[in-house]
FIKE-437033 format. One record per residue (C-alpha): chain; residue in one letter; x, y, z. Coordinates in nm, 2 decimals, padded with zeros to 4 digits. Layout:
@c A, r a, c1 X, c2 Y, c3 Z;
...
% end
This chain:
@c A, r m, c1 00.35, c2 -01.86, c3 -04.14;
@c A, r s, c1 00.56, c2 -01.61, c3 -03.95;
@c A, r d, c1 00.67, c2 -01.61, c3 -03.59;
@c A, r f, c1 00.64, c2 -01.28, c3 -03.39;
@c A, r l, c1 00.94, c2 -01.25, c3 -03.16;
@c A, r l, c1 00.90, c2 -01.08, c3 -02.83;
@c A, r p, c1 01.10, c2 -00.75, c3 -02.88;
@c A, r d, c1 01.32, c2 -00.56, c3 -02.63;
@c A, r i, c1 01.07, c2 -00.38, c3 -02.41;
@c A, r g, c1 01.30, c2 -00.22, c3 -02.16;
@c A, r e, c1 01.67, c2 -00.19, c3 -02.07;
@c A, r g, c1 01.79, c2 -00.51, c3 -01.90;
@c A, r i, c1 01.46, c2 -00.69, c3 -01.93;
@c A, r v, c1 01.50, c2 -01.05, c3 -02.05;
@c A, r e, c1 01.16, c2 -01.20, c3 -01.97;
@c A, r c, c1 00.80, c2 -01.10, c3 -01.88;
@c A, r e, c1 00.48, c2 -01.26, c3 -01.78;
@c A, r v, c1 00.19, c2 -01.29, c3 -02.03;
@c A, r v, c1 -00.10, c2 -01.12, c3 -01.85;
@c A, r e, c1 -00.38, c2 -01.14, c3 -02.10;
@c A, r w, c1 -00.42, c2 -01.24, c3 -02.47;
@c A, r h, c1 -00.67, c2 -01.03, c3 -02.66;
@c A, r v, c1 -00.69, c2 -01.28, c3 -02.95;
@c A, r a, c1 -00.73, c2 -01.65, c3 -02.99;
@c A, r e, c1 -00.59, c2 -01.89, c3 -03.25;
@c A, r g, c1 -00.77, c2 -01.85, c3 -03.58;
@c A, r d, c1 -00.87, c2 -01.48, c3 -03.51;
@c A, r h, c1 -00.81, c2 -01.23, c3 -03.79;
@c A, r i, c1 -00.60, c2 -00.93, c3 -03.67;
@c A, r e, c1 -00.54, c2 -00.58, c3 -03.81;
@c A, r e, c1 -00.22, c2 -00.38, c3 -03.81;
@c A, r d, c1 -00.16, c2 -00.21, c3 -03.47;
@c A, r q, c1 -00.44, c2 -00.41, c3 -03.31;
@c A, r p, c1 -00.36, c2 -00.49, c3 -02.94;
@c A, r i, c1 -00.26, c2 -00.86, c3 -02.93;
@c A, r v, c1 -00.13, c2 -00.92, c3 -02.58;
@c A, r e, c1 -00.05, c2 -00.75, c3 -02.25;
@c A, r v, c1 00.28, c2 -00.85, c3 -02.08;
@c A, r m, c1 00.41, c2 -00.76, c3 -01.74;
@c A, r t, c1 00.78, c2 -00.67, c3 -01.69;
@c A, r d, c1 00.94, c2 -00.60, c3 -01.36;
@c A, r k, c1 00.87, c2 -00.23, c3 -01.42;
@c A, r a, c1 00.52, c2 -00.20, c3 -01.59;
@c A, r l, c1 00.24, c2 -00.34, c3 -01.80;
@c A, r v, c1 00.32, c2 -00.33, c3 -02.17;
@c A, r e, c1 00.07, c2 -00.37, c3 -02.45;
@c A, r i, c1 00.20, c2 -00.54, c3 -02.77;
@c A, r t, c1 00.03, c2 -00.47, c3 -03.10;
@c A, r a, c1 00.02, c2 -00.66, c3 -03.44;
@c A, r p, c1 00.29, c2 -00.56, c3 -03.69;
@c A, r e, c1 00.06, c2 -00.63, c3 -03.98;
@c A, r a, c1 -00.28, c2 -00.77, c3 -04.07;
@c A, r g, c1 -00.33, c2 -01.14, c3 -04.09;
@c A, r v, c1 -00.46, c2 -01.45, c3 -03.90;
@c A, r v, c1 -00.33, c2 -01.59, c3 -03.57;
@c A, r n, c1 -00.21, c2 -01.95, c3 -03.62;
@c A, r k, c1 -00.06, c2 -02.03, c3 -03.28;
@c A, r l, c1 -00.01, c2 -01.88, c3 -02.93;
@c A, r y, c1 00.33, c2 -02.01, c3 -02.80;
@c A, r v, c1 00.30, c2 -01.88, c3 -02.44;
@c A, r a, c1 -00.01, c2 -01.94, c3 -02.23;
@c A, r q, c1 -00.16, c2 -01.67, c3 -02.01;
@c A, r g, c1 00.02, c2 -01.66, c3 -01.68;
@c A, r q, c1 00.34, c2 -01.81, c3 -01.82;
@c A, r i, c1 00.68, c2 -01.65, c3 -01.88;
@c A, r a, c1 00.79, c2 -01.53, c3 -02.23;
@c A, r k, c1 01.15, c2 -01.47, c3 -02.32;
@c A, r v, c1 01.28, c2 -01.17, c3 -02.51;
@c A, r h, c1 01.36, c2 -01.25, c3 -02.87;
@c A, r a, c1 01.17, c2 -01.59, c3 -02.84;
@c A, r p, c1 00.86, c2 -01.66, c3 -03.05;
@c A, r l, c1 00.54, c2 -01.52, c3 -02.88;
@c A, r y, c1 00.29, c2 -01.62, c3 -03.14;
@c A, r a, c1 00.27, c2 -01.74, c3 -03.50;
@c A, r y, c1 00.05, c2 -01.57, c3 -03.77;
@c A, r q, c1 00.00, c2 -01.57, c3 -04.14;
@c A, r a, c1 00.02, c2 -01.23, c3 -04.30;
@c A, r e, c1 -00.28, c2 -01.11, c3 -04.50;
@c A, r h, c1 -00.09, c2 -01.08, c3 -04.82;
@c A, r e, c1 00.03, c2 -01.44, c3 -04.79;
@c A, r a, c1 -00.32, c2 -01.59, c3 -04.71;
@c A, r g, c1 -00.40, c2 -01.67, c3 -05.07;
@c A, r q, c1 -00.07, c2 -01.82, c3 -05.16;
@c A, r d, c1 -00.13, c2 -02.17, c3 -05.02;
@c A, r s, c1 -00.07, c2 -02.44, c3 -05.27;
@c A, r p, c1 -00.38, c2 -02.63, c3 -05.40;
@c A, r a, c1 -00.20, c2 -02.95, c3 -05.32;
@c A, r d, c1 -00.23, c2 -02.87, c3 -04.95;
@c A, r e, c1 -00.61, c2 -02.88, c3 -04.97;
@c A, r p, c1 -00.76, c2 -03.22, c3 -04.89;
@c A, r t, c1 -00.94, c2 -03.39, c3 -05.18;
@c A, r e, c1 -01.31, c2 -03.48, c3 -05.17;
@c A, r q, c1 -01.21, c2 -03.84, c3 -05.13;
@c A, r q, c1 -00.99, c2 -03.76, c3 -04.83;
@c A, r k, c1 -01.27, c2 -03.55, c3 -04.67;
@c A, r t, c1 -01.51, c2 -03.84, c3 -04.72;
@c A, r k, c1 -01.26, c2 -04.09, c3 -04.57;
@c A, r t, c1 -01.22, c2 -03.86, c3 -04.27;
@c A, r v, c1 -01.59, c2 -03.84, c3 -04.21;
@c A, r v, c1 -01.63, c2 -04.22, c3 -04.24;
@c A, r e, c1 -01.34, c2 -04.27, c3 -03.99;
@c A, r k, c1 -01.50, c2 -04.03, c3 -03.73;
@c A, r t, c1 -01.85, c2 -04.19, c3 -03.76;
@c A, r t, c1 -01.73, c2 -04.55, c3 -03.73;
@c A, r k, c1 -01.53, c2 -04.50, c3 -03.41;
@c A, r t, c1 -01.64, c2 -04.73, c3 -03.13;
@c A, r p, c1 -01.73, c2 -04.58, c3 -02.79;
@c A, r s, c1 -01.41, c2 -04.71, c3 -02.65;
@c A, r e, c1 -01.20, c2 -04.49, c3 -02.87;
@c A, r p, c1 -01.07, c2 -04.16, c3 -02.72;
@c A, r n, c1 -01.25, c2 -03.84, c3 -02.78;
@c A, r e, c1 -01.55, c2 -04.04, c3 -02.91;
@c A, r q, c1 -01.85, c2 -03.80, c3 -02.97;
@c A, r a, c1 -01.64, c2 -03.50, c3 -02.85;
@c A, r p, c1 -01.75, c2 -03.17, c3 -03.00;
@c A, r s, c1 -01.50, c2 -03.02, c3 -03.25;
@c A, r c, c1 -01.44, c2 -02.72, c3 -03.02;
@c A, r i, c1 -01.32, c2 -02.94, c3 -02.74;
@c A, r m, c1 -01.10, c2 -03.14, c3 -02.97;
@c A, r n, c1 -00.94, c2 -02.83, c3 -03.11;
@c A, r g, c1 -00.90, c2 -02.69, c3 -02.76;
@c A, r a, c1 -00.72, c2 -03.01, c3 -02.65;
@c A, r r, c1 -00.47, c2 -02.97, c3 -02.93;
@c A, r s, c1 -00.41, c2 -02.60, c3 -02.89;
@c A, r g, c1 -00.48, c2 -02.56, c3 -02.52;
@c A, r k, c1 -00.70, c2 -02.26, c3 -02.59;
@c A, r v, c1 -01.07, c2 -02.24, c3 -02.52;
@c A, r p, c1 -01.24, c2 -01.96, c3 -02.73;
@c A, r a, c1 -01.36, c2 -01.67, c3 -02.52;
@c A, r s, c1 -01.35, c2 -01.29, c3 -02.52;
@c A, r p, c1 -01.10, c2 -01.10, c3 -02.29;
@c A, r a, c1 -01.40, c2 -00.98, c3 -02.07;
@c A, r v, c1 -01.51, c2 -01.34, c3 -02.02;
@c A, r r, c1 -01.16, c2 -01.46, c3 -01.93;
@c A, r r, c1 -01.14, c2 -01.17, c3 -01.68;
@c A, r l, c1 -01.47, c2 -01.29, c3 -01.52;
@c A, r v, c1 -01.34, c2 -01.64, c3 -01.51;
@c A, r r, c1 -01.02, c2 -01.53, c3 -01.33;
@c A, r e, c1 -01.21, c2 -01.31, c3 -01.08;
@c A, r h, c1 -01.41, c2 -01.62, c3 -00.97;
@c A, r q, c1 -01.10, c2 -01.85, c3 -00.97;
@c A, r l, c1 -01.25, c2 -02.08, c3 -01.23;
@c A, r q, c1 -01.09, c2 -02.29, c3 -01.51;
@c A, r l, c1 -01.21, c2 -02.19, c3 -01.85;
@c A, r s, c1 -01.18, c2 -02.55, c3 -01.98;
@c A, r a, c1 -01.43, c2 -02.66, c3 -01.72;
@c A, r i, c1 -01.71, c2 -02.44, c3 -01.85;
@c A, r t, c1 -01.92, c2 -02.57, c3 -02.14;
@c A, r g, c1 -01.95, c2 -02.30, c3 -02.41;
@c A, r s, c1 -02.28, c2 -02.23, c3 -02.59;
@c A, r g, c1 -02.14, c2 -01.99, c3 -02.85;
@c A, r k, c1 -02.01, c2 -02.06, c3 -03.20;
@c A, r d, c1 -01.74, c2 -02.33, c3 -03.21;
@c A, r g, c1 -01.79, c2 -02.38, c3 -02.84;
@c A, r r, c1 -01.70, c2 -02.02, c3 -02.75;
@c A, r v, c1 -01.76, c2 -01.96, c3 -02.38;
@c A, r l, c1 -02.00, c2 -01.67, c3 -02.33;
@c A, r k, c1 -02.07, c2 -01.46, c3 -02.02;
@c A, r e, c1 -02.40, c2 -01.64, c3 -01.97;
@c A, r d, c1 -02.21, c2 -01.97, c3 -01.96;
@c A, r v, c1 -01.99, c2 -01.85, c3 -01.68;
@c A, r l, c1 -02.28, c2 -01.72, c3 -01.48;
@c A, r a, c1 -02.47, c2 -02.05, c3 -01.53;
@c A, r h, c1 -02.16, c2 -02.24, c3 -01.42;
@c A, r l, c1 -02.13, c2 -02.03, c3 -01.11;
@c A, r n, c1 -02.50, c2 -02.08, c3 -01.02;
@c A, r h, c1 -02.46, c2 -02.46, c3 -01.06;
@c A, r s, c1 -02.14, c2 -02.47, c3 -00.86;
@c A, r t, c1 -02.31, c2 -02.27, c3 -00.58;
@c A, r a, c1 -02.61, c2 -02.51, c3 -00.57;
@c A, r v, c1 -02.38, c2 -02.81, c3 -00.56;
@c A, r s, c1 -02.16, c2 -02.67, c3 -00.29;
@c A, r e, c1 -02.46, c2 -02.60, c3 -00.07;
@c A, r s, c1 -02.55, c2 -02.97, c3 -00.08;
@c A, r f, c1 -02.20, c2 -03.07, c3 00.06;
@c A, r e, c1 -02.16, c2 -03.19, c3 00.41;
@c A, r p, c1 -02.01, c2 -02.92, c3 00.64;
@c A, r s, c1 -01.70, c2 -03.12, c3 00.69;
@c A, r t, c1 -01.63, c2 -03.14, c3 00.32;
@c A, r a, c1 -01.69, c2 -02.77, c3 00.26;
@c A, r s, c1 -01.46, c2 -02.69, c3 00.56;
@c A, r s, c1 -01.19, c2 -02.91, c3 00.42;
@c A, r a, c1 -01.20, c2 -02.75, c3 00.08;
@c A, r s, c1 -01.19, c2 -02.40, c3 00.22;
@c A, r q, c1 -00.86, c2 -02.47, c3 00.39;
@c A, r s, c1 -00.68, c2 -02.51, c3 00.06;
@c A, r p, c1 -00.50, c2 -02.18, c3 -00.02;
@c A, r r, c1 -00.50, c2 -02.02, c3 -00.37;
@c A, r v, c1 -00.14, c2 -02.01, c3 -00.50;
@c A, r e, c1 -00.02, c2 -01.72, c3 -00.71;
@c A, r p, c1 00.34, c2 -01.68, c3 -00.83;
@c A, r l, c1 00.51, c2 -01.36, c3 -00.73;
@c A, r r, c1 00.62, c2 -01.20, c3 -01.06;
@c A, r g, c1 00.67, c2 -00.87, c3 -01.23;
@c A, r v, c1 00.66, c2 -00.55, c3 -01.03;
@c A, r r, c1 00.56, c2 -00.73, c3 -00.71;
@c A, r a, c1 00.86, c2 -00.96, c3 -00.72;
@c A, r v, c1 01.09, c2 -00.66, c3 -00.77;
@c A, r m, c1 00.92, c2 -00.47, c3 -00.49;
@c A, r a, c1 00.97, c2 -00.77, c3 -00.25;
@c A, r k, c1 01.34, c2 -00.80, c3 -00.34;
@c A, r r, c1 01.41, c2 -00.42, c3 -00.30;
@c A, r m, c1 01.21, c2 -00.38, c3 00.02;
@c A, r v, c1 01.41, c2 -00.67, c3 00.18;
@c A, r e, c1 01.74, c2 -00.51, c3 00.06;
@c A, r a, c1 01.64, c2 -00.17, c3 00.18;
@c A, r a, c1 01.52, c2 -00.28, c3 00.52;
@c A, r s, c1 01.82, c2 -00.51, c3 00.58;
@c A, r t, c1 02.10, c2 -00.29, c3 00.45;
@c A, r i, c1 01.99, c2 00.06, c3 00.55;
@c A, r p, c1 01.96, c2 00.16, c3 00.92;
@c A, r h, c1 01.63, c2 00.35, c3 00.93;
@c A, r f, c1 01.57, c2 00.64, c3 01.16;
@c A, r h, c1 01.20, c2 00.74, c3 01.20;
@c A, r y, c1 01.07, c2 01.09, c3 01.29;
@c A, r g, c1 00.71, c2 01.19, c3 01.34;
@c A, r e, c1 00.54, c2 01.53, c3 01.34;
@c A, r e, c1 00.20, c2 01.70, c3 01.30;
@c A, r i, c1 00.13, c2 01.96, c3 01.04;
@c A, r d, c1 -00.15, c2 02.21, c3 01.06;
@c A, r v, c1 -00.27, c2 02.23, c3 00.69;
@c A, r t, c1 -00.58, c2 02.46, c3 00.76;
@c A, r e, c1 -00.43, c2 02.75, c3 00.57;
@c A, r l, c1 -00.30, c2 02.52, c3 00.29;
@c A, r l, c1 -00.65, c2 02.38, c3 00.24;
@c A, r a, c1 -00.80, c2 02.73, c3 00.22;
@c A, r l, c1 -00.54, c2 02.84, c3 -00.04;
@c A, r r, c1 -00.61, c2 02.54, c3 -00.25;
@c A, r e, c1 -00.98, c2 02.61, c3 -00.25;
@c A, r r, c1 -00.91, c2 02.97, c3 -00.37;
@c A, r l, c1 -00.69, c2 02.84, c3 -00.65;
@c A, r k, c1 -00.91, c2 02.55, c3 -00.76;
@c A, r p, c1 -01.15, c2 02.75, c3 -00.99;
@c A, r q, c1 -00.86, c2 02.90, c3 -01.19;
@c A, r v, c1 -00.68, c2 02.56, c3 -01.22;
@c A, r e, c1 -01.00, c2 02.38, c3 -01.32;
@c A, r a, c1 -01.07, c2 02.65, c3 -01.58;
@c A, r l, c1 -00.74, c2 02.53, c3 -01.74;
@c A, r g, c1 -00.86, c2 02.17, c3 -01.74;
@c A, r e, c1 -00.63, c2 02.07, c3 -01.46;
@c A, r r, c1 -00.68, c2 01.92, c3 -01.11;
@c A, r l, c1 -00.51, c2 02.06, c3 -00.80;
@c A, r t, c1 -00.44, c2 01.83, c3 -00.51;
@c A, r l, c1 -00.22, c2 01.88, c3 -00.21;
@c A, r m, c1 00.07, c2 01.68, c3 -00.36;
@c A, r p, c1 00.21, c2 01.97, c3 -00.57;
@c A, r f, c1 00.23, c2 02.18, c3 -00.25;
@c A, r f, c1 00.40, c2 01.90, c3 -00.07;
@c A, r m, c1 00.65, c2 01.87, c3 -00.35;
@c A, r k, c1 00.72, c2 02.24, c3 -00.39;
@c A, r a, c1 00.77, c2 02.29, c3 -00.02;
@c A, r m, c1 01.00, c2 01.99, c3 00.00;
@c A, r a, c1 01.22, c2 02.12, c3 -00.28;
@c A, r l, c1 01.25, c2 02.46, c3 -00.10;
@c A, r a, c1 01.34, c2 02.28, c3 00.23;
@c A, r v, c1 01.60, c2 02.07, c3 00.05;
@c A, r a, c1 01.77, c2 02.40, c3 -00.05;
@c A, r e, c1 01.82, c2 02.47, c3 00.32;
@c A, r t, c1 01.93, c2 02.11, c3 00.41;
@c A, r p, c1 02.09, c2 01.96, c3 00.09;
@c A, r i, c1 02.21, c2 01.64, c3 00.26;
@c A, r i, c1 01.85, c2 01.52, c3 00.25;
@c A, r n, c1 01.88, c2 01.52, c3 -00.13;
@c A, r a, c1 02.21, c2 01.32, c3 -00.13;
@c A, r q, c1 02.28, c2 00.95, c3 -00.17;
@c A, r l, c1 02.55, c2 00.72, c3 -00.04;
@c A, r n, c1 02.75, c2 00.54, c3 -00.31;
@c A, r a, c1 02.76, c2 00.16, c3 -00.34;
@c A, r t, c1 03.08, c2 00.12, c3 -00.14;
@c A, r g, c1 02.96, c2 00.36, c3 00.14;
@c A, r d, c1 03.25, c2 00.59, c3 00.13;
@c A, r e, c1 03.11, c2 00.89, c3 -00.07;
@c A, r l, c1 02.81, c2 01.12, c3 -00.05;
@c A, r h, c1 02.67, c2 01.24, c3 -00.39;
@c A, r y, c1 02.48, c2 01.56, c3 -00.36;
@c A, r f, c1 02.22, c2 01.63, c3 -00.63;
@c A, r t, c1 02.13, c2 01.98, c3 -00.74;
@c A, r q, c1 01.81, c2 01.87, c3 -00.90;
@c A, r c, c1 01.52, c2 01.76, c3 -00.67;
@c A, r n, c1 01.34, c2 01.46, c3 -00.83;
@c A, r i, c1 01.05, c2 01.38, c3 -00.60;
@c A, r g, c1 00.89, c2 01.04, c3 -00.62;
@c A, r m, c1 00.54, c2 00.95, c3 -00.52;
@c A, r a, c1 00.43, c2 00.60, c3 -00.43;
@c A, r v, c1 00.13, c2 00.49, c3 -00.64;
@c A, r d, c1 -00.08, c2 00.18, c3 -00.56;
@c A, r s, c1 -00.12, c2 00.04, c3 -00.92;
@c A, r k, c1 -00.28, c2 -00.28, c3 -01.04;
@c A, r a, c1 00.07, c2 -00.39, c3 -01.13;
@c A, r g, c1 00.20, c2 -00.33, c3 -00.78;
@c A, r l, c1 00.37, c2 -00.04, c3 -00.60;
@c A, r l, c1 00.53, c2 00.20, c3 -00.84;
@c A, r v, c1 00.73, c2 00.52, c3 -00.75;
@c A, r p, c1 00.75, c2 00.75, c3 -01.05;
@c A, r n, c1 00.91, c2 01.09, c3 -00.98;
@c A, r v, c1 00.86, c2 01.45, c3 -01.09;
@c A, r k, c1 01.19, c2 01.58, c3 -01.23;
@c A, r g, c1 01.34, c2 01.91, c3 -01.13;
@c A, r v, c1 01.06, c2 02.02, c3 -00.89;
@c A, r e, c1 01.27, c2 02.32, c3 -00.77;
@c A, r r, c1 01.23, c2 02.49, c3 -01.11;
@c A, r l, c1 00.86, c2 02.40, c3 -01.18;
@c A, r t, c1 00.55, c2 02.60, c3 -01.09;
@c A, r l, c1 00.27, c2 02.45, c3 -00.89;
@c A, r l, c1 00.06, c2 02.42, c3 -01.21;
@c A, r e, c1 00.34, c2 02.24, c3 -01.39;
@c A, r i, c1 00.39, c2 02.00, c3 -01.09;
@c A, r a, c1 00.01, c2 01.94, c3 -01.08;
@c A, r r, c1 00.02, c2 01.84, c3 -01.45;
@c A, r e, c1 00.31, c2 01.60, c3 -01.39;
@c A, r v, c1 00.15, c2 01.45, c3 -01.09;
@c A, r a, c1 -00.17, c2 01.38, c3 -01.29;
@c A, r r, c1 00.02, c2 01.23, c3 -01.58;
@c A, r l, c1 00.23, c2 01.00, c3 -01.36;
@c A, r t, c1 -00.06, c2 00.89, c3 -01.14;
@c A, r t, c1 -00.27, c2 00.79, c3 -01.44;
@c A, r s, c1 00.02, c2 00.61, c3 -01.61;
@c A, r a, c1 00.12, c2 00.43, c3 -01.29;
@c A, r r, c1 -00.23, c2 00.31, c3 -01.20;
@c A, r e, c1 -00.26, c2 00.17, c3 -01.55;
@c A, r g, c1 00.08, c2 00.00, c3 -01.51;
@c A, r r, c1 00.21, c2 00.18, c3 -01.82;
@c A, r v, c1 00.45, c2 00.43, c3 -01.67;
@c A, r d, c1 00.77, c2 00.50, c3 -01.88;
@c A, r q, c1 01.10, c2 00.36, c3 -01.76;
@c A, r a, c1 01.25, c2 00.72, c3 -01.75;
@c A, r d, c1 00.98, c2 00.83, c3 -01.50;
@c A, r l, c1 01.08, c2 00.55, c3 -01.26;
@c A, r k, c1 01.45, c2 00.64, c3 -01.26;
@c A, r g, c1 01.65, c2 00.92, c3 -01.10;
@c A, r g, c1 01.45, c2 00.98, c3 -00.79;
@c A, r t, c1 01.62, c2 01.16, c3 -00.50;
@c A, r i, c1 01.35, c2 01.17, c3 -00.23;
@c A, r s, c1 01.00, c2 01.02, c3 -00.20;
@c A, r i, c1 00.65, c2 01.08, c3 -00.06;
@c A, r s, c1 00.40, c2 00.80, c3 00.03;
@c A, r n, c1 00.05, c2 00.95, c3 00.06;
@c A, r i, c1 -00.10, c2 00.67, c3 00.27;
@c A, r g, c1 -00.36, c2 00.92, c3 00.40;
@c A, r a, c1 -00.53, c2 00.90, c3 00.06;
@c A, r l, c1 -00.64, c2 00.55, c3 00.16;
@c A, r g, c1 -00.73, c2 00.65, c3 00.52;
@c A, r g, c1 -00.42, c2 00.57, c3 00.72;
@c A, r t, c1 -00.31, c2 00.80, c3 01.00;
@c A, r y, c1 00.04, c2 00.67, c3 01.08;
@c A, r a, c1 00.30, c2 00.46, c3 00.89;
@c A, r a, c1 00.66, c2 00.37, c3 00.92;
@c A, r p, c1 00.78, c2 00.38, c3 00.56;
@c A, r i, c1 01.08, c2 00.19, c3 00.41;
@c A, r i, c1 01.33, c2 00.41, c3 00.22;
@c A, r n, c1 01.33, c2 00.38, c3 -00.16;
@c A, r a, c1 01.70, c2 00.29, c3 -00.20;
@c A, r p, c1 01.94, c2 00.45, c3 -00.28;
@c A, r e, c1 01.75, c2 00.76, c3 -00.17;
@c A, r a, c1 01.82, c2 00.91, c3 00.17;
@c A, r a, c1 01.47, c2 00.97, c3 00.30;
@c A, r i, c1 01.10, c2 00.91, c3 00.25;
@c A, r v, c1 00.80, c2 01.06, c3 00.42;
@c A, r a, c1 00.46, c2 00.89, c3 00.48;
@c A, r i, c1 00.17, c2 01.14, c3 00.49;
@c A, r g, c1 -00.14, c2 01.05, c3 00.70;
@c A, r k, c1 -00.49, c2 01.15, c3 00.65;
@c A, r t, c1 -00.61, c2 01.50, c3 00.74;
@c A, r q, c1 -00.83, c2 01.52, c3 01.05;
@c A, r w, c1 -01.02, c2 01.81, c3 01.19;
@c A, r l, c1 -00.91, c2 01.83, c3 01.55;
@c A, r p, c1 -00.94, c2 02.09, c3 01.84;
@c A, r r, c1 -00.62, c2 02.29, c3 01.89;
@c A, r f, c1 -00.53, c2 02.59, c3 02.11;
@c A, r d, c1 -00.44, c2 02.92, c3 01.94;
@c A, r e, c1 -00.19, c2 03.18, c3 02.07;
@c A, r e, c1 -00.46, c2 03.33, c3 02.30;
@c A, r g, c1 -00.54, c2 02.99, c3 02.45;
@c A, r e, c1 -00.87, c2 02.96, c3 02.27;
@c A, r v, c1 -00.98, c2 02.62, c3 02.12;
@c A, r q, c1 -01.01, c2 02.62, c3 01.74;
@c A, r r, c1 -01.10, c2 02.36, c3 01.48;
@c A, r r, c1 -00.79, c2 02.29, c3 01.28;
@c A, r a, c1 -00.70, c2 02.05, c3 00.99;
@c A, r v, c1 -00.41, c2 01.84, c3 01.13;
@c A, r m, c1 -00.21, c2 01.59, c3 00.93;
@c A, r t, c1 00.04, c2 01.34, c3 01.08;
@c A, r i, c1 00.36, c2 01.27, c3 00.89;
@c A, r t, c1 00.64, c2 01.02, c3 00.95;
@c A, r w, c1 00.99, c2 01.05, c3 00.81;
@c A, r a, c1 01.24, c2 00.76, c3 00.75;
@c A, r g, c1 01.60, c2 00.86, c3 00.70;
@c A, r d, c1 01.92, c2 00.68, c3 00.62;
@c A, r h, c1 02.09, c2 00.68, c3 00.96;
@c A, r r, c1 02.43, c2 00.62, c3 00.81;
@c A, r f, c1 02.46, c2 00.99, c3 00.73;
@c A, r i, c1 02.14, c2 01.15, c3 00.85;
@c A, r d, c1 02.09, c2 01.21, c3 01.22;
@c A, r g, c1 01.79, c2 01.31, c3 01.42;
@c A, r g, c1 01.88, c2 01.68, c3 01.43;
@c A, r t, c1 01.92, c2 01.70, c3 01.06;
@c A, r i, c1 01.59, c2 01.54, c3 00.97;
@c A, r a, c1 01.42, c2 01.75, c3 01.24;
@c A, r r, c1 01.55, c2 02.08, c3 01.10;
@c A, r f, c1 01.46, c2 01.97, c3 00.75;
@c A, r c, c1 01.11, c2 01.87, c3 00.86;
@c A, r n, c1 01.06, c2 02.21, c3 01.04;
@c A, r a, c1 01.15, c2 02.40, c3 00.72;
@c A, r w, c1 00.91, c2 02.18, c3 00.52;
@c A, r k, c1 00.64, c2 02.22, c3 00.78;
@c A, r g, c1 00.69, c2 02.60, c3 00.79;
@c A, r f, c1 00.62, c2 02.63, c3 00.42;
@c A, r l, c1 00.31, c2 02.41, c3 00.44;
@c A, r e, c1 00.16, c2 02.58, c3 00.75;
@c A, r a, c1 00.21, c2 02.93, c3 00.60;
@c A, r p, c1 00.20, c2 02.85, c3 00.22;
@c A, r e, c1 00.22, c2 03.22, c3 00.13;
@c A, r t, c1 00.59, c2 03.22, c3 00.25;
@c A, r m, c1 00.68, c2 03.00, c3 -00.05;
@c A, r l, c1 00.63, c2 03.31, c3 -00.27;
@c A, r l, c1 00.94, c2 03.46, c3 -00.13;
@c A, r h, c1 01.15, c2 03.17, c3 -00.27;
@c A, r l, c1 00.99, c2 03.13, c3 -00.61;
@c A, r g, c1 01.21, c2 03.22, c3 -00.91;
% end
């Protein structure tokens, strides 16, 4: 039997949470088969089997913390499976003795008449069930051990979970109102781990150590929406998807060239400003692991199509919680597109050590006066900037925002600055 040690899965990571086991004790596994998903403070990582064999023991339960270089599970390699000594096999006499001992137990003895699946589960702490069934159990906040399995060896099936839910509902409806009210007052407790724990720590640090200066503005994106519609057929013909985010990023990189201090960062001691020539624009993604902010590197030298490809790649990876560590590092300025979820205004917190972040609200069709005083229907988007007030003042962020706004309201002017 061999122990699989949790490998290094990221720079500086010493532990992670076991999110979901894809196998149970006794299962046969193939080489490169997904075994378990673990959550670090950066992303969700899938660990695969190094070789074929049989799982003997799971050392870390789901929801518990595993340490790097510590045993994660034990398995017997396939090429070793037939090497057990015959002496290890119980003799027929021993088997008969075991059967006699089990059948002659009195009702007062522990585990009397307990099914073999329950006895095995008590020893190993693992109730056999598929990952889909375990996910269903978690969604309904149930205990797998409380559900009677009707499958082979006591395996819990989807039908067993649904039957348990129906039974629980019927029982709860028969409770007195006071009993049900008392039970509903008990909160569900969930430990704060992984990405969410890191987010909580960093947001507190950023909000408490950086004096935030907020600046709001409206942007008329009518012409920008029209341009995107004209470009969409060509982009889709290439198998890509064109959102507004690439335009936001490209215009931001051009505006940074006019106000480079927005792309600077204050050092740890607070006595030096570091100016970056490369504009690495981060975008906040609401992933299942928590808030992640991957960034597109070198936006100033990329085309709109190249930015669109990077945005699509990073969004997909982040939402799955599998974004690479390199994509999370090196950001110089960030965008939070809260409008994608329907928000109009927001007061974002800076993604330290960056100098600024902008929250983009949803686009609304509103009446606006044109130059002749006539009312027109225009697509208006609200945006809110947050800047590090230690070295960015109101005038600086206003000038930068005006430049960015100019490129977005008249997107054809960006052509004058493209290399």
